[in-house]
C-alpha positions as CSV (number, residue, x, y, z in Angstrom):
1,X,-11.4,-30.9,2.1
2,X,-13.8,-29.4,-0.4
3,X,-15.3,-27.0,2.1
4,X,-12.0,-25.5,3.2
5,X,-9.0,-23.7,1.8
6,X,-5.4,-22.9,2.7
7,X,-4.8,-19.5,4.3
8,X,-1.9,-17.9,6.2
9,X,-3.1,-17.1,9.7
10,X,-1.1,-15.0,12.2
11,X,-1.8,-16.3,15.7
12,X,0.5,-14.1,17.8
13,X,3.5,-11.8,17.3
14,X,6.1,-13.8,15.4
15,X,3.8,-16.8,15.2
16,X,1.7,-18.0,12.3
17,X,1.4,-20.5,9.5
18,X,-0.8,-22.0,6.8
19,X,-4.1,-23.4,8.1
20,X,-7.2,-24.9,6.6
21,X,-10.1,-22.4,7.0
22,X,-13.7,-22.5,5.8
23,X,-14.2,-21.4,2.2
24,X,-15.9,-18.0,2.0
25,X,-19.5,-17.7,0.7
26,X,-20.7,-14.6,-1.1
27,X,-23.4,-12.9,1.0
28,X,-25.7,-10.0,0.1
29,X,-23.8,-7.4,-1.9
30,X,-20.7,-9.5,-2.0
31,X,-18.6,-11.5,-4.4
32,X,-16.0,-14.2,-3.9
33,X,-12.7,-13.7,-5.7
34,X,-10.1,-16.4,-6.6
35,X,-7.0,-14.7,-5.3
36,X,-4.1,-14.7,-7.8
37,X,-1.6,-12.3,-6.3
38,X,-1.1,-10.5,-2.9
39,X,1.5,-8.0,-1.9
40,X,3.2,-8.0,1.5
41,X,3.7,-4.6,3.0
42,X,5.0,-2.8,6.1
43,X,1.6,-3.0,7.8
44,X,1.8,-6.8,7.5
45,X,5.2,-6.7,9.1
46,X,4.0,-4.5,11.9
47,X,1.3,-7.1,12.7
48,X,3.9,-9.8,12.6
49,X,6.1,-8.0,15.1
50,X,3.1,-6.9,17.3
51,X,3.8,-3.2,16.8
52,X,0.8,-2.4,14.7
53,X,-1.2,0.3,16.6
54,X,-4.6,-1.4,15.8
55,X,-3.5,-4.3,18.0
56,X,-3.2,-1.9,21.0
57,X,-6.3,0.2,20.2
58,X,-8.6,-2.8,19.9
59,X,-9.3,-2.4,16.2
60,X,-7.6,-5.7,15.4
61,X,-6.8,-8.9,17.4
62,X,-5.1,-12.3,16.9
63,X,-5.8,-14.6,15.2
64,X,-6.0,-12.6,11.9
65,X,-5.5,-13.1,8.2
66,X,-3.4,-10.6,6.5
67,X,-3.3,-9.4,2.9
68,X,-4.8,-6.1,1.6
69,X,-2.9,-5.6,-1.7
70,X,-4.5,-8.1,-4.0
71,X,-5.8,-9.0,-7.4
72,X,-7.8,-11.9,-8.7
73,X,-10.8,-13.1,-10.7
74,X,-14.5,-13.1,-9.5
75,X,-15.7,-16.7,-9.2
76,X,-19.1,-16.4,-7.5
77,X,-21.5,-13.6,-6.6
78,X,-24.1,-13.0,-3.9
79,X,-27.8,-13.5,-4.5
80,X,-28.4,-9.8,-5.3
81,X,-25.2,-9.1,-7.3
82,X,-25.0,-8.8,-11.1
83,X,-23.8,-12.1,-12.5
84,X,-21.7,-10.1,-15.0
85,X,-19.0,-9.8,-12.4
86,X,-18.2,-13.5,-12.7
87,X,-15.0,-14.0,-14.6
88,X,-13.9,-10.4,-14.3
89,X,-10.4,-9.6,-13.1
90,X,-10.5,-7.2,-10.2
91,X,-8.6,-5.6,-7.3
92,X,-10.4,-4.2,-4.3
93,X,-10.4,-1.2,-1.9
94,X,-9.0,-2.0,1.5
95,X,-11.3,0.4,3.3
96,X,-14.9,-0.8,3.8
97,X,-17.1,1.9,5.4
98,X,-20.4,1.3,7.1
99,X,-22.1,3.1,4.2
100,X,-24.5,5.1,6.4
101,X,-22.5,7.6,8.4
102,X,-21.9,11.3,7.4
103,X,-18.4,10.5,6.2
104,X,-19.5,7.6,4.0
105,X,-22.4,9.6,2.5
106,X,-19.9,12.4,1.7
107,X,-17.7,9.9,-0.2
108,X,-15.1,9.5,2.5
109,X,-15.7,5.9,3.5
110,X,-11.9,5.5,4.0
111,X,-12.1,7.5,7.2
112,X,-15.4,6.0,8.4
113,X,-15.1,5.6,12.2
114,X,-16.7,2.2,12.0
115,X,-14.8,1.0,8.9
116,X,-13.4,-2.4,8.4
117,X,-10.2,-2.9,6.5
118,X,-9.5,-6.0,4.5
119,X,-6.8,-8.0,6.3
120,X,-6.2,-5.2,8.7
121,X,-9.1,-4.0,10.9
122,X,-12.4,-5.1,12.3
123,X,-11.8,-8.8,11.9
124,X,-12.2,-8.8,8.1
125,X,-10.1,-11.6,6.5
126,X,-7.4,-10.7,4.1
127,X,-6.3,-12.1,0.8
128,X,-3.5,-14.5,1.9
129,X,-5.8,-17.4,1.0
130,X,-7.2,-19.2,-2.0
131,X,-10.4,-17.1,-2.0
132,X,-11.7,-13.9,-0.5
133,X,-15.2,-12.5,0.0
134,X,-15.5,-8.7,-0.4
135,X,-18.4,-6.2,-1.0
136,X,-19.1,-5.4,-4.7
137,X,-18.8,-1.8,-3.8
138,X,-15.1,-2.2,-3.1
139,X,-14.3,-3.7,-6.5
140,X,-12.3,-2.1,-9.3
141,X,-12.2,-3.9,-12.6
142,X,-8.8,-4.4,-14.3
143,X,-8.3,-3.9,-18.0
144,X,-6.4,-6.5,-20.0
145,X,-3.3,-4.4,-20.0
146,X,-3.2,-4.6,-16.1
147,X,-2.2,-8.1,-15.2
148,X,-2.3,-9.6,-11.7
149,X,1.2,-8.4,-10.8
150,X,0.2,-4.8,-11.6
151,X,-3.3,-5.3,-10.1
152,X,-1.7,-6.2,-6.7
153,X,0.3,-3.0,-7.0
154,X,-2.8,-0.8,-7.4
155,X,-3.4,-0.4,-3.7
156,X,0.1,0.9,-2.8
157,X,0.1,2.8,-6.0
158,X,-3.1,4.6,-5.1
159,X,-1.5,5.8,-1.9
160,X,1.5,7.0,-3.8
161,X,-0.6,8.7,-6.4
162,X,-2.5,10.6,-3.8
163,X,0.8,11.7,-2.1
164,X,2.2,12.9,-5.4
165,X,-1.0,14.8,-6.2
166,X,-1.0,16.4,-2.7
167,X,2.5,17.7,-3.4
168,X,1.1,19.9,-6.2
169,X,4.3,20.1,-8.2
170,X,5.0,19.8,-11.9
171,X,7.3,21.0,-14.6
172,X,9.8,23.5,-13.2
173,X,9.3,22.3,-9.6
174,X,11.6,20.2,-7.4
175,X,10.3,17.5,-5.0
176,X,12.1,15.4,-2.4
177,X,10.9,12.0,-1.2
178,X,12.1,10.8,2.1
179,X,12.3,7.0,2.2
180,X,13.1,4.9,-1.0
181,X,10.8,2.0,-0.1
182,X,7.8,0.8,-2.1
183,X,5.6,3.8,-1.4
184,X,8.5,6.3,-1.7
185,X,9.5,4.9,-5.1
186,X,5.9,4.8,-6.3
187,X,5.4,8.4,-5.2
188,X,8.6,9.3,-7.0
189,X,7.4,7.6,-10.2
190,X,4.1,9.6,-10.1
191,X,6.0,12.8,-9.4
192,X,8.3,12.2,-12.3
193,X,5.4,11.4,-14.6
194,X,3.9,14.8,-13.6
195,X,7.1,16.5,-14.8
196,X,8.7,17.4,-11.5
197,X,12.4,17.1,-10.8
198,X,12.5,14.3,-8.2
199,X,15.1,13.7,-5.5
200,X,15.1,10.9,-2.9
201,X,16.7,10.7,0.5
202,X,17.6,7.5,2.3
203,X,20.4,5.5,3.8
204,X,23.3,4.6,1.6
205,X,23.0,1.0,0.5
206,X,20.9,-1.3,-1.8
207,X,17.7,0.8,-1.5
208,X,19.3,3.9,-2.8
209,X,21.2,1.9,-5.4
210,X,18.0,0.4,-6.6
211,X,16.4,3.9,-6.8
212,X,19.2,5.0,-9.0
213,X,18.7,2.0,-11.3
214,X,15.2,3.2,-11.9
215,X,16.5,6.5,-13.2
216,X,16.4,8.5,-10.0
217,X,20.0,9.5,-10.2
218,X,19.5,12.3,-7.6
219,X,19.2,9.8,-4.7
220,X,21.0,11.1,-1.6
221,X,22.0,10.4,1.9
222,X,21.6,13.0,4.7
223,X,25.3,13.8,4.3
224,X,25.3,14.2,0.5
225,X,21.9,16.0,0.1
226,X,22.5,19.2,-1.9
227,X,21.6,22.6,-0.7
228,X,18.8,23.3,-3.2
229,X,15.2,24.4,-2.9
230,X,12.5,21.8,-2.6
231,X,9.0,23.0,-3.5
232,X,7.5,19.9,-1.9
233,X,8.7,17.2,0.5
234,X,7.0,13.8,0.9
235,X,7.7,11.8,4.0
236,X,7.3,8.2,3.0
237,X,9.4,6.8,5.8
238,X,8.7,5.3,9.2
239,X,11.2,7.5,11.0
240,X,9.7,9.7,13.8
241,X,12.2,12.5,13.2
242,X,11.7,12.9,9.4
243,X,8.4,14.9,9.4
244,X,10.2,17.7,11.3
245,X,13.1,17.4,8.8
246,X,10.7,17.6,5.9
247,X,9.4,20.9,7.4
248,X,12.9,22.2,7.6
249,X,13.8,21.2,4.0
250,X,10.7,22.5,2.2
251,X,10.7,25.9,0.6
252,X,8.5,28.7,2.2
253,X,5.0,28.4,0.8
254,X,5.7,24.8,-0.2
255,X,4.0,21.6,0.8
256,X,4.8,18.7,3.1
257,X,3.0,15.5,2.5
258,X,3.0,12.8,5.3
259,X,2.2,9.3,4.2
260,X,4.7,7.3,6.3
261,X,3.7,6.3,9.8
262,X,6.3,6.0,12.6
263,X,6.1,3.6,15.6
264,X,6.1,6.6,18.0
265,X,4.9,10.2,17.8
266,X,6.5,12.6,15.4
267,X,7.1,16.0,16.9
268,X,6.7,19.0,14.6
269,X,7.2,22.6,15.6
270,X,4.1,24.3,14.2
271,X,5.9,27.7,14.5
272,X,8.1,26.6,11.5
273,X,5.0,25.7,9.5
274,X,3.4,29.0,10.2
275,X,6.5,31.2,9.7
276,X,7.2,29.4,6.4
277,X,3.5,29.4,5.4
278,X,3.8,25.7,4.6
279,X,0.8,23.4,3.8
280,X,1.0,20.0,5.6
281,X,-1.1,17.2,4.2
282,X,-1.7,13.7,5.5
283,X,-2.6,10.7,3.3
284,X,-4.2,7.6,4.9
285,X,-5.7,5.6,2.1
286,X,-5.5,4.7,-1.6
287,X,-9.3,4.7,-1.9
288,X,-9.8,8.0,-3.8
289,X,-7.0,7.3,-6.2
290,X,-7.6,3.6,-7.2
291,X,-9.2,4.2,-10.6
292,X,-6.6,6.8,-11.6
293,X,-3.9,4.4,-10.6
294,X,-5.3,1.6,-12.7
295,X,-5.5,4.1,-15.6
296,X,-1.9,5.1,-15.1
297,X,-0.7,1.5,-15.1
298,X,-2.8,0.6,-18.1
299,X,-1.4,3.5,-20.2
300,X,2.2,2.9,-19.2
301,X,2.5,6.3,-17.6
302,X,4.0,4.6,-14.5
303,X,5.5,1.1,-14.6
304,X,6.0,-0.3,-11.1
305,X,6.9,-3.9,-12.2
306,X,10.6,-3.6,-11.2
307,X,9.6,-3.1,-7.6
308,X,8.5,-6.7,-7.2
309,X,11.6,-8.7,-6.2
310,X,10.0,-12.2,-5.9
311,X,6.7,-14.1,-5.8
312,X,6.3,-16.9,-3.2
313,X,3.7,-19.2,-1.9
314,X,1.7,-19.1,1.3
315,X,4.2,-21.4,3.0
316,X,6.9,-18.8,2.7
317,X,4.9,-15.8,4.1
318,X,6.2,-16.2,7.6
319,X,9.8,-16.1,6.5
320,X,9.3,-12.9,4.5
321,X,7.4,-11.2,7.3
322,X,10.4,-12.1,9.6
323,X,12.7,-10.2,7.2
324,X,14.2,-13.1,5.2
325,X,14.4,-12.4,1.5
326,X,13.4,-15.3,-0.8
327,X,16.2,-17.1,-2.5
328,X,16.9,-15.5,-5.9
329,X,15.0,-12.3,-5.1
330,X,15.7,-9.3,-7.2
331,X,16.6,-5.9,-5.8
332,X,13.1,-4.4,-5.5
333,X,11.5,-3.8,-2.1
334,X,8.2,-5.7,-2.7
335,X,7.5,-9.4,-2.3
336,X,4.3,-10.9,-3.8
337,X,2.4,-14.0,-2.8
338,X,0.6,-16.4,-5.2
339,X,-1.8,-18.4,-2.9
340,X,-2.1,-21.0,-5.7
341,X,1.6,-22.0,-5.3
342,X,2.4,-25.1,-3.2
343,X,5.5,-25.9,-1.2
344,X,8.2,-27.9,-3.0
């Protein structure tokens, strides 16, 4: 049908599939993007399992269309949008503020109380589809040196860059990253690019082995972690006990950065934070770091390409969200989707 397109629609926990949905139309202040690459992430998995907190708070509801790590090419623009956007390769900010509240006016639209999030919150469709309509204000142009694979890694990279910056370490400093998943490894890459000595902590197995293959030879388990001083600790895990562990491990006057989100509350003894004079920072969104991430990829300062294990079509999304790795997948933690691919 000329007026519809294929999209992956999640209809209930563990249930979803490819459906025909109406083609998006660019409204006022919007563009339509031909989607070329989408990254699947832990948030998408939490929606698939039904554990995602927004489902319980009312910020999201089934049916929904996932996909907030994306890149593509602008195909049409709204009536008031500069036609120069057509044909430009872009990625987009996930967080869409209302544009009028105090937080938005102060440049903090990513924490707007009434924000929508692409493929996540407020009923805004995600990028697991042939096309996507988004506000022009959310777009970030991609230079020629940042292809669609890298473009779809800008959003997770922006989160990681902000976590690395929040750690405030550099040459002569030592940082520990808890959790060698996509965000943890990207954070480690940005920390290393800034000159810090980087360690990772995880469970022994393929993930730590992959981290070592990326040059992070100081990748440890809890049992093998050396007794050394860590000037900053970044918790990029989803383990509820690790924020407290991070506080224990960090040096006095150091910094703990929390970017991972556990499925249940993490309990931290603030007496430890006070007596050690530790700064604790939370990072929610990539929004303030997207342009710097694009620049880091464009210059080659950070190369996240090895993190992508496979690229699949929409028909395989459900299998990936259910935890089944694609046949022939590499060792990296990230799976990408190309909505243009068809089954068979």
